[in-house]
N, C-alpha and C positions, 0 to 999 in steps of 0.2 A: 511277714517275717523280715528279717534283716537281709539286705542284698549281699550277695557274695562278693568278696573282695578280689583284688588282682592276684594275690597269691593263690586263692582258691581256683581261679581259672587256669593258672599255670599248672598247678598240681593235677587238675582235671584233664588238661590236655596231655600231660605226661602219662597219666594213667591210661588214657584212651590209646595212646601210641603203644604203651607196653602191653595192653590187653590185645590189641590188634596183632602184635608180633607173636603173642603166645597162643593165639587161636588155632594154630596149626595150619594156617593158610600155606602159602608158598614159603619155603625156607629161603633165607637170603642167599645162600650159596649151596650148590650141589656139586658133588664130585662125580664125574662120569668118565670112565676110561674110554679112550677111543684111539684108534690108530690114525696118524696124520700122514697124508700123502707126501711124496717127495717134492711135489710142486710147492707146498707150503714152505719147505726148508729152503727153497731157492729165494724166498722172500724174507728170509731172516727168521722164520718160525722154527719150531722144534724139528729135529731130524726124524726121518721115517722110523716107525717102530716105537717111538717114545709115546708115553701117554700124555694127553693134554692136561694142563694144569687145572683150572677151575672153569666150569661153565656157569656163568653168572646169570641168574634170573633177575635178581634185584641186587644192586650193589649197595655197599654200606653208605655211600654218598647219597643214593636215592632215598634210602630209608631215613637218613638224617635230615635230608631236605624236606621230606614229607612230615617229619616230626616238627621241624622248625616252622613249616607252613601252618600246621595245626595249632601250634602255640601262638603264632602271629594272628591267626583268625580269632582266637579266643581272647587275646589281649586287648584291652582298651586303655588308652593313655589317661592317667588320672590327673587331668588338668587342674582341678581344684586343689589337689594335694600338692602339686608342683608350685602353684601360686601361694599356697599356704606356707610351704617351706621357704619361699623367697620373700615372705612378707616383711622381714626386717629391712630388706633393701628396696621396699616399694617406693621410696623417695627418689630412686634412680631411674624408675621407669619413664617418667615424664621427660626428663632431659634426654634420655636415650632415644625415646620416640621422636622428640623434637629434632634431635640430631639426624635421625634416620629420614625424617621428612625433608630436612634441608639438604642432606646429602643425596637423596633421591631426586630432588628437583634440579640438581646441578646440570645434568645433560640437556633437559629441555631449555633451560635458560641459556646454556652455551650455544645451542642451535639458534635461539632467537638473536643473541648477540652476534653470532657469525653472519647471519642473514642481514642484520642491520649494518654491520661494518662493510659487507660486500655491496650493499645498496648505496652506501656513502660514496663509494668509488665511481658510481655511475652519474653522480650529480655534476652538471656542467660548471657550476660556479665553484672556484677553488676554496672560497671561504666556507661555503656550505659543506663541501667535502671534508675540510679540516674539522668543522664542528661535529660532523657525523663520526669521524674517526676518533676525536677526543672523547665523545660520549661513549663510544664502544670501548675505548681503552679504560675509561673509568669503570664501566660495567664489568670488564674483565678483572680489574683489581678487586672490586667488590665481590665478584663471583669467586675469586681465589680465596679471599678471606673467609667467605661463608662456607666454601668447601672445606677449608681447614677446620673451622668451627664445627661443621656438621659431622665430618669424619671423626674428629676427636671425641665429641660428645656421644655419638652413636657407638663407636667401637669401645670407648672407655666405659660408658655406662653399662652396655650389655656384657662386657668382659667382667666388670665388677660384680654384676648380678650373677653371672654364670659361675665365677670362681667361688663366691660364697655359697651358692646353691650346691655346687659340687662338693665343697668341703662339708657342708651340713649333711648331704646324702651319704658321703663316705663315713662320716662319724656315726650316723645311724646304722649303716651296714656293719661297721666294725663292732658296734655295741651288740647288735643281734648275733654276730658271729661269736662273740665271747659268751653269749647266753646259751649257746647250743650245748647239749649234753655230750659227754665224751664219746658215746656210742655213735653219734652223728659222724664223727671223723673216721670211724672204723671202715665205713663204706668207701671203696676206692673212688667213687664219683665225687666224694666230698673232701678227699685228702688234699692238702695243699701242695704236695710234691709229686 
């Protein structure tokens, strides 16, 4: 058969959470009247004789956290679909990856140049020392230019890909939003306001 999609797993996780809540297990909040001693009132609690507010067995946040965890376990990232949606910008992947490789190699080369320039100061001959320092300074200029190139191509390429992918996904979501039946928006969970 046909494998189930992402939306199916999301709906299945939500239905599982809803059926678990409707099974009649522990209710989320119980009201239990009880007298509170005056020692509690000295700590800023209710006065003696007042009934306590709510005794919580499971708070709303815990229930919501469990629901989100169930959805996260059932959800698988659709990598093929993401790359398919960003296919028009596939020409920007190689420059962005090249820029990321250059920008990622900046720190190791900087460490190499720093060690080389420090070693140059330990040479006894002044001419050898100046040659080592000149070579290190040329290396730092090249490193600065390559850092600028790497950062620009990495961030620019991935930003361009990400912006167009986000625009495409938002367009698809809006189109699906407009295709919904009017009764879909009658449910308070789906209302925009």
